[in-house]
C-alpha positions in Angstrom: 6.6 11.7 -12.0 5.3 13.2 -8.8 8.6 12.4 -7.1 10.4 14.3 -9.9 8.1 17.3 -9.9 7.7 17.5 -6.1 11.0 16.4 -4.6 10.0 17.5 -1.1 8.7 14.4 0.7 6.5 16.4 3.2 4.6 18.2 0.4 4.4 15.1 -1.8 2.9 12.9 1.0 0.3 15.5 1.9 -0.7 15.9 -1.8 -1.1 12.1 -2.0 -3.2 11.9 1.2 -5.4 14.8 0.2 -5.7 14.4 -3.5 -5.1 10.7 -4.2 -6.6 9.2 -1.1 -9.2 11.9 -0.7 -8.7 12.2 3.1 -9.5 15.2 5.2 -8.8 16.1 8.8 -7.0 18.3 11.2 -3.3 19.0 11.0 -2.7 16.2 13.6 -4.8 13.7 11.7 -3.3 14.5 8.3 0.2 14.4 9.8 -0.5 10.9 11.2 -1.9 9.7 7.9 1.1 11.0 6.0 3.6 9.9 8.6 4.8 13.5 9.1 5.6 15.7 12.1 2.9 18.2 13.2 5.1 21.2 12.4 6.0 19.9 8.9 2.4 19.2 8.0 1.2 22.5 9.4 3.7 24.4 7.4 2.8 22.7 4.1 -1.0 23.0 4.7 -0.6 26.7 5.2 1.3 26.9 1.9 -1.4 24.8 0.2 -4.1 27.1 1.7 -2.4 30.2 0.2 -2.2 28.4 -3.2 -5.9 27.5 -2.9 -5.1 23.8 -3.2 -7.0 23.0 0.1 -10.1 24.3 1.7 -10.2 24.9 5.5 -13.4 24.5 7.5 -14.0 24.2 11.2 -15.3 21.3 13.3 -15.8 22.0 16.9 -13.3 24.9 16.7 -10.6 22.7 15.1 -9.5 23.6 11.5 -10.1 20.8 9.1 -8.4 20.6 5.6 -9.5 18.9 2.4 -8.5 19.1 -1.2 -10.1 22.0 -3.1 -11.8 20.1 -5.9 -13.0 23.4 -7.4 -9.4 24.5 -8.2 -8.9 25.1 -11.9 -6.1 22.5 -11.9 -7.8 19.9 -9.8 -8.2 17.4 -12.6 -4.6 17.6 -13.6 -3.3 17.4 -10.1 -5.5 14.4 -9.3 -4.1 12.6 -12.4 -0.6 13.4 -11.4 -0.9 12.0 -7.8 -2.6 8.9 -9.1 -0.1 8.2 -11.9 1.6 4.8 -11.3 5.3 4.6 -11.0 7.7 1.7 -11.5 10.6 3.5 -9.8 10.9 3.1 -6.0 11.9 6.2 -3.9 15.6 6.3 -3.0 14.8 5.1 0.6 12.3 2.4 -0.4 14.9 -0.3 -1.2 16.0 -2.1 -4.4 14.3 -5.3 -5.3 17.3 -7.3 -3.8 17.2 -5.2 -0.6 13.4 -5.8 -0.2 13.8 -9.6 -0.7 16.5 -9.4 2.0 14.3 -7.5 4.4 11.6 -10.1 3.9 14.1 -12.9 4.6 15.1 -11.1 7.8 11.5 -11.1 9.0 11.1 -14.8 8.4 10.2 -15.2 4.7 11.4 -18.5 3.1 13.0 -16.8 0.0 16.2 -17.6 -1.8 17.9 -14.3 -1.0 20.7 -13.0 1.3 19.3 -11.6 4.6 19.4 -7.9 5.1 18.2 -6.1 8.3 14.6 -4.9 7.7 14.0 -1.2 8.6 10.6 -2.1 10.1 8.0 -4.8 9.5 5.5 -2.3 8.1 7.9 -0.7 5.6 9.2 -4.2 4.5 5.7 -5.5 3.9 4.6 -2.4 2.0 7.8 -2.6 -0.2 7.2 -6.3 -0.6 3.7 -5.6 -1.9 5.2 -3.3 -4.4 7.7 -5.9 -5.5 5.1 -8.7 -5.6 3.6 -7.4 -8.8 6.8 -8.3 -10.6 7.9 -11.3 -8.5 5.3 -14.1 -8.0 7.6 -15.8 -5.4 7.2 -12.7 -3.2 3.4 -12.6 -3.7 3.2 -16.3 -2.7 4.9 -15.8 0.7 3.4 -12.4 1.8 0.2 -13.8 3.4 2.3 -16.2 5.5 4.6 -13.4 6.5 1.8 -11.1 7.5 0.4 -13.9 9.7 3.8 -14.5 11.3 4.2 -10.7 12.0 0.6 -10.0 13.0 1.4 -9.4 16.7 4.2 -7.0 15.8 2.5 -4.8 13.3 1.4 -1.2 14.1 -1.8 -0.8 12.1 -1.4 3.0 11.6 2.2 2.6 10.5 1.2 -0.2 8.1 -1.5 2.0 6.4 1.0 4.9 6.2 3.7 2.7 4.6 1.2 1.1 2.2 0.0 4.6 1.2 3.6 5.7 0.6 4.1 2.8 -1.8 0.6 3.3 -3.4 0.0 -0.4 -2.5 -2.9 -0.2 0.0 -5.1 -2.5 -2.2 -2.4 -5.1 -2.8 -1.4 -5.2 0.8 -5.0 -5.4 1.8 -5.3 -8.5 -0.3 -2.4 -10.2 1.4 -3.7 -9.3 4.9 -7.1 -10.7 3.8 -5.5 -14.0 2.7 -3.5 -14.1 6.0 -6.8 -13.9 7.9 -8.3 -16.7 5.9 -5.3 -19.0 5.9 -4.5 -18.4 9.6 -8.1 -18.2 10.9 -7.5 -14.8 12.5 -10.5 -12.5 12.1 -8.7 -9.6 13.7 -6.7 -9.3 10.5 -9.9 -8.7 8.5 -10.3 -5.4 10.3 -6.8 -4.4 9.4 -7.5 -5.5 5.8 -10.5 -3.2 5.6 -8.4 -0.2 6.6 -6.3 -0.8 3.5 -9.2 -1.0 1.1 -9.2 1.6 -1.6 -13.0 2.1 -2.1 -12.5 4.0 -5.3 -11.4 0.9 -7.1 -14.3 -0.8 -8.9 -12.8 -2.5 -12.0 -10.7 -5.7 -12.0 -7.1 -5.5 -13.2 -4.2 -7.9 -13.6 -2.2 -8.2 -10.4 1.1 -9.0 -12.1 2.8 -6.3 -14.2 3.5 -8.2 -17.4 1.7 -8.4 -20.7 -0.7 -11.3 -21.1 -2.0 -13.2 -24.0 -5.8 -13.8 -24.2 -5.1 -17.4 -23.2 -3.1 -16.4 -20.2 -5.8 -14.0 -19.1 -8.5 -16.7 -19.4 -6.2 -19.0 -17.3 -5.9 -16.3 -14.7 -9.6 -15.8 -14.6 -10.0 -19.5 -13.7 -7.3 -19.6 -11.1 -7.9 -16.3 -9.3 -8.8 -16.9 -5.6 -12.1 -15.6 -4.3 -10.1 -13.2 -2.0 -8.4 -11.6 -4.9 -11.7 -11.1 -6.7 -12.9 -9.3 -3.6 -10.0 -6.9 -4.0 -10.6 -6.5 -7.8 -7.5 -8.4 -8.9 -7.0 -11.1 -11.5 -4.0 -13.4 -11.0 -2.9 -16.8 -12.2 -2.0 -18.1 -8.7 -4.5 -20.4 -7.1 -5.3 -20.6 -3.4 -3.4 -23.9 -3.2 -0.1 -22.0 -3.9 -0.8 -19.6 -1.0 -1.8 -22.6 1.2 1.3 -24.5 0.5 3.5 -21.5 1.3 1.6 -20.8 4.4 2.1 -24.4 5.7 5.8 -24.2 5.0 6.2 -21.0 7.0 4.1 -22.3 9.9 6.2 -25.4 10.1 9.4 -23.2 10.1 8.1 -20.9 12.8 
């Protein structure tokens, strides 16, 4: 709904960073978090300031902006920016395109290869798709591990935020660290953690019977529990996929 009501991507991304992710910072810092130019972010922040949607303070002489939680419409705006969406943005790739991007980056999926726009964007889009496609969920930790030396951490966080998939991608990075024995990935995973999330939810977007939910509770890997997810995919599935990808490397 946010994409429909706020079609401008610069304004929408700043609203998400300030109101959904509860970030604050200078124009430069917010522009980096949102993946925007300095001039575009500055223009929108001034407009938000005039509309009383942000507050401006000063730290060491540098203006710092944060969401104005005292605004009369704060609750409604926060609900709007946190509302989930099942529709990707026009430039975020269809499901078939995203599978092709992942294949291009080395994923062992049964899909035609399509040139990936960037590893960070492909992984974030893959995290979005993984809620509907267990085969994608299964391969993502292995793909993160294969790409670990190519990833730009700042860009990965930005792309995950754009897809509203920081928590899911954080899980896959955590699994990659565990399966590949690379502790540096744990630091990257923590940058993706959404600390507002406290309750456990089903990872896959499909209705579940009480029996299926009990089965998921039994099979959920410890890493998924740390990220407040419940999924009927044991650690052995991720390990088998990881071994296949390592052998194919």
